[in-house]
C-alpha positions as CSV (number, residue, x, y, z in Angstrom):
1,M,0.0,-0.3,0.0
2,S,1.6,3.4,-0.9
3,E,2.0,6.0,1.5
4,R,0.3,9.1,2.0
5,M,0.7,12.7,2.5
6,L,-1.2,16.2,3.0
7,A,-1.4,18.9,-0.1
8,V,-3.2,22.2,-0.9
9,R,-4.9,21.1,-4.0
10,Q,-7.4,22.4,-6.4
11,D,-9.5,21.1,-8.9
12,V,-10.9,24.2,-10.6
13,L,-9.5,27.8,-11.1
14,G,-10.8,30.3,-9.1
15,G,-10.2,32.7,-5.8
16,P,-8.7,31.2,-2.5
17,E,-11.5,29.4,-2.0
18,V,-10.8,26.9,-4.3
19,L,-7.5,25.9,-2.3
20,K,-8.2,22.7,-0.1
21,L,-6.2,21.0,2.4
22,T,-6.1,17.0,0.4
23,E,-4.4,13.9,1.1
24,V,-3.0,12.3,-1.9
25,E,-0.1,9.5,-2.5
26,R,3.3,10.1,-1.2
27,P,5.4,10.6,-4.6
28,E,8.5,8.1,-4.6
29,P,11.8,9.1,-6.1
30,G,13.3,7.7,-9.6
31,P,16.4,7.7,-10.9
32,T,18.4,11.0,-10.1
33,E,15.7,12.3,-7.9
34,V,15.0,13.1,-4.3
35,L,12.4,13.4,-1.6
36,V,12.4,15.9,0.2
37,R,10.4,16.4,3.5
38,V,8.9,19.7,3.4
39,R,9.2,22.3,5.8
40,A,8.7,25.4,4.8
41,A,7.2,26.6,0.6
42,G,7.4,30.6,-0.3
43,V,4.3,31.5,-2.0
44,N,4.8,33.6,-5.0
45,P,2.8,36.1,-6.9
46,T,3.0,33.1,-9.8
47,D,1.1,31.1,-7.1
48,W,-1.9,33.0,-7.1
49,K,-1.7,33.6,-10.9
50,H,-2.0,30.3,-11.6
51,R,-4.3,29.6,-9.1
52,A,-6.6,31.7,-10.6
53,M,-6.1,31.7,-14.1
54,K,-4.8,29.4,-17.0
55,I,-1.3,30.1,-17.9
56,F,1.5,27.7,-18.4
57,L,0.3,24.6,-16.1
58,P,-2.6,22.3,-17.6
59,D,-6.4,22.4,-16.3
60,P,-6.5,21.5,-12.5
61,P,-6.4,19.2,-10.5
62,F,-2.7,20.4,-9.1
63,T,-0.7,21.5,-5.9
64,L,1.0,25.0,-6.5
65,G,4.3,25.8,-4.8
66,W,8.0,26.0,-6.1
67,D,10.0,27.1,-3.4
68,V,10.8,24.5,-1.0
69,S,12.9,24.2,1.9
70,G,13.5,21.0,4.1
71,V,15.1,17.1,4.8
72,V,15.8,15.0,2.5
73,E,14.2,11.6,2.8
74,K,15.1,9.5,0.1
75,V,17.4,9.5,-2.9
76,G,16.7,7.8,-6.5
77,F,19.5,5.7,-8.0
78,G,22.0,7.3,-9.2
79,V,22.1,10.6,-6.4
80,T,25.5,11.3,-5.3
81,I,25.3,15.2,-4.3
82,H,22.3,14.5,-1.1
83,K,21.9,11.8,1.4
84,P,19.1,11.2,3.8
85,G,18.7,13.9,6.6
86,D,20.5,16.2,4.4
87,E,18.6,20.0,5.0
88,V,18.3,21.5,1.3
89,F,16.5,24.5,-0.3
90,G,15.9,25.0,-4.0
91,M,13.2,25.9,-6.3
92,L,11.0,23.0,-8.5
93,R,11.3,23.4,-12.4
94,Y,9.5,26.3,-13.5
95,P,6.9,26.3,-14.6
96,H,5.5,22.6,-14.6
97,G,7.6,21.1,-11.5
98,V,5.3,22.6,-9.6
99,G,3.9,21.0,-6.2
100,S,5.8,22.0,-3.2
101,H,2.8,23.1,-1.2
102,A,2.5,20.0,0.5
103,E,4.0,17.5,2.9
104,Y,6.8,16.0,0.5
105,V,7.7,16.8,-2.9
106,V,9.9,15.2,-5.5
107,A,12.5,16.8,-8.1
108,P,15.8,16.1,-9.8
109,S,18.7,16.2,-6.8
110,R,20.6,19.4,-8.8
111,T,17.4,21.3,-8.0
112,F,18.4,21.7,-4.5
113,V,21.5,22.6,-2.5
114,R,22.1,22.6,0.9
115,K,20.8,25.2,3.3
116,P,23.4,26.7,5.4
117,A,23.4,26.0,8.9
118,G,22.7,30.0,9.8
119,I,19.7,30.0,8.1
120,D,16.2,28.7,9.1
121,H,13.7,27.1,7.3
122,V,11.4,29.9,6.9
123,Q,13.9,31.9,5.8
124,A,15.5,29.2,3.2
125,G,12.2,28.9,2.3
126,A,11.4,32.2,1.0
127,L,14.4,32.6,-1.5
128,P,14.2,30.4,-4.4
129,L,12.5,31.6,-7.4
130,A,12.6,35.1,-6.3
131,A,16.3,35.2,-5.4
132,L,16.7,33.1,-9.0
133,T,14.6,35.4,-10.5
134,A,16.8,38.4,-9.9
135,W,20.1,36.7,-9.8
136,Q,19.1,35.6,-13.6
137,A,18.0,39.2,-14.3
138,L,20.6,40.9,-13.1
139,V,24.1,38.4,-12.9
140,D,23.0,36.1,-15.9
141,T,21.5,38.7,-18.5
142,A,22.6,42.3,-17.6
143,D,25.9,41.5,-15.9
144,V,25.5,44.1,-13.4
145,R,29.5,45.0,-12.3
146,E,30.8,47.2,-9.7
147,G,29.5,50.9,-10.3
148,Q,26.8,50.2,-12.1
149,R,23.8,52.0,-11.9
150,V,20.6,49.6,-11.4
151,L,17.1,50.9,-11.0
152,V,14.6,48.0,-9.4
153,H,11.1,48.6,-9.6
154,A,9.0,47.2,-6.9
155,A,11.9,47.3,-4.5
156,A,10.2,45.9,-1.5
157,G,8.6,43.7,-3.0
158,G,9.3,39.5,-3.1
159,V,11.7,39.8,-6.0
160,G,13.1,43.7,-6.2
161,H,13.8,43.5,-2.5
162,L,16.1,40.4,-3.2
163,A,17.6,41.9,-6.3
164,V,18.3,45.3,-4.3
165,Q,20.7,43.1,-1.9
166,I,22.2,40.8,-5.1
167,A,22.9,44.4,-6.4
168,K,24.7,45.9,-3.8
169,A,26.9,42.7,-3.4
170,R,27.9,43.3,-7.0
171,G,29.1,46.6,-6.3
172,A,26.2,48.5,-7.3
173,H,24.7,52.1,-7.3
174,V,20.9,51.5,-6.6
175,L,17.8,53.1,-7.1
176,G,14.5,51.5,-6.2
177,T,10.6,52.5,-6.7
178,A,8.3,51.9,-3.8
179,S,5.4,53.7,-1.9
180,G,6.1,56.4,0.9
181,P,5.9,53.9,3.5
182,K,8.5,51.8,2.2
183,Q,10.7,54.3,1.8
184,D,12.4,53.3,5.2
185,F,12.9,49.5,4.1
186,L,14.4,50.4,0.8
187,R,17.5,52.6,2.8
188,E,17.8,49.2,5.5
189,L,18.0,47.0,2.5
190,G,21.0,49.5,1.0
191,V,18.8,51.3,-1.6
192,D,21.3,54.7,-2.5
193,E,18.5,56.3,-4.0
194,P,14.9,55.6,-3.0
195,I,12.2,56.9,-4.8
196,D,8.7,57.0,-4.1
197,Y,7.1,56.7,-7.3
198,R,3.3,58.1,-6.1
199,S,5.2,61.4,-5.3
200,V,7.4,61.5,-8.2
201,D,7.4,60.6,-12.0
202,F,10.2,58.0,-11.4
203,A,11.2,58.4,-15.2
204,E,12.5,62.1,-14.1
205,A,14.0,61.7,-10.7
206,A,16.0,58.4,-12.3
207,R,19.0,59.2,-14.7
208,D,22.2,57.9,-16.2
209,V,20.6,53.7,-15.2
210,D,22.8,51.2,-16.9
211,V,20.6,48.3,-15.8
212,A,17.0,48.1,-15.2
213,L,14.7,45.7,-13.8
214,D,10.9,45.4,-14.9
215,T,9.0,43.5,-12.3
216,I,5.7,45.1,-12.9
217,G,5.0,45.6,-16.6
218,G,2.3,47.6,-18.4
219,D,3.8,51.0,-19.1
220,Y,7.3,50.6,-16.3
221,G,9.6,49.1,-19.6
222,P,8.7,52.1,-21.5
223,R,9.2,54.8,-19.0
224,S,12.6,52.9,-17.7
225,L,13.9,53.4,-21.2
226,R,13.5,57.5,-20.7
227,T,16.2,57.0,-17.1
228,M,18.9,54.7,-18.9
229,R,22.0,55.4,-21.2
230,R,23.0,54.1,-24.6
231,G,24.1,49.8,-24.2
232,G,22.3,49.7,-20.9
233,V,20.0,46.8,-20.2
234,L,16.5,46.3,-19.2
235,V,15.1,43.4,-18.2
236,T,11.6,42.3,-17.4
237,V,10.1,39.6,-15.5
238,A,7.0,40.5,-15.6
239,G,5.6,38.0,-18.1
240,R,3.5,38.9,-21.3
241,A,2.6,42.1,-19.6
242,Q,4.4,44.3,-22.3
243,P,3.4,46.9,-24.4
244,E,3.4,46.1,-27.7
245,G,6.4,47.7,-29.7
246,I,9.0,47.4,-26.6
247,A,11.7,45.7,-28.2
248,Q,11.9,48.2,-30.9
249,Q,11.6,51.3,-28.4
250,A,14.7,49.9,-26.3
251,A,16.8,49.3,-29.7
252,E,15.7,53.0,-31.1
253,H,17.2,54.0,-27.5
254,G,20.2,52.1,-27.9
255,V,19.3,49.7,-25.3
256,R,19.1,46.0,-25.3
257,F,15.7,44.5,-23.5
258,E,14.9,41.1,-22.6
259,T,12.5,39.1,-21.1
260,L,13.0,36.5,-18.4
261,L,11.3,33.2,-17.3
262,V,12.7,32.1,-14.4
263,E,14.8,28.6,-14.4
264,P,16.0,26.0,-11.5
265,D,20.2,26.5,-11.7
266,F,22.2,24.2,-9.3
267,H,25.2,27.0,-9.7
268,A,23.2,30.0,-9.2
269,M,21.4,28.3,-6.2
270,S,24.6,27.9,-5.1
271,R,26.0,30.8,-5.2
272,I,22.7,32.6,-3.7
273,A,23.2,30.0,-0.6
274,E,26.9,31.7,-0.6
275,L,25.5,34.9,0.0
276,A,22.6,33.9,2.3
277,A,25.3,32.2,4.8
278,S,27.2,35.0,4.6
279,G,24.5,37.7,5.5
280,R,24.5,40.0,2.5
281,L,21.1,38.1,1.1
282,R,18.2,37.5,3.1
283,A,14.5,37.6,2.7
284,E,11.8,39.7,4.2
285,I,9.1,37.7,5.6
286,D,5.8,39.5,5.5
287,T,3.5,36.6,6.8
288,V,4.4,33.0,8.2
289,L,1.4,30.6,8.2
290,P,0.7,27.0,8.4
291,L,-0.1,24.7,5.4
292,A,-3.7,24.6,6.0
293,D,-4.0,28.4,6.1
294,A,-2.4,28.3,2.3
295,A,-5.9,30.6,1.3
296,K,-5.1,33.2,4.0
297,A,-1.7,33.3,2.4
298,H,-3.2,34.0,-0.8
299,E,-5.6,36.5,0.1
300,R,-2.6,38.0,2.0
301,G,-1.0,38.4,-1.1
302,E,-3.2,39.6,-3.7
303,T,-3.6,42.9,-1.3
304,G,-0.5,44.5,-3.2
305,R,0.5,45.2,0.1
306,V,3.5,42.9,0.9
307,S,6.7,43.5,1.5
308,G,9.3,40.6,1.0
309,K,7.6,37.2,1.1
310,I,5.0,35.1,2.9
311,V,6.0,31.6,3.7
312,L,3.9,28.1,4.4
313,T,5.3,25.8,6.8
314,V,4.4,22.1,7.1
């Protein structure tokens, strides 16, 4: 008889009320895979968007969640880098490896790296998807270097506040947009030029930007171009929420435009773990809730007033 576990499932698309704690079959690791007992799992905007509408995933039923921090329970044939009992964290393959809002999850072994001993599972569970997004945008795509001016939009948000810290770790001068009440938080993160987008036009306040990270979409891309130097890089992680012709507009400004969709990356996760272990990268935790309260986590996220990350504990 197969073993069972609890998972937050949904049978239909809809509001937070469609999320139900359900007993399902526990997965088993195949070759090169590990079974991880989940201790904490971040909740990201992509979770509530996929809950409500068809984007990348097939039709429900499914279990959401891409962030994982936990303990290796079992390893499949051929796995050498993890052993049962190891504390690990990482991001399931986006978008189709989804399923971390559960008691256990199976994934390829190199999805995960060792959790630094100095951070707990809540902190580790908050990092992977948002930190990988920021890393892949700023480091892999834009190659942010010391002394460059980096503009981060929604700099108090899940991706944004980690992007600020990664840019600072690279030696950049950081400009960040957020509402007035979050300006002190931006300064605590190390933002050199906080911009209250409600009281000023960031396109007028920011100047000589080398790299801009758009986490919002809409007109933020075109407006960001007005702040940028020729030869700069504009990276959007806002999905398909881009105005028509943005790539052409960027080319006319002499700016490279890129759209990024986050991917699992063992090397980048290892670097993120190093930054976290050194204290140079830390997730701001907005809300911690038990797995059974996943619907409340989604409700909180959809208010748009979150600073940092929401985490479910298991």
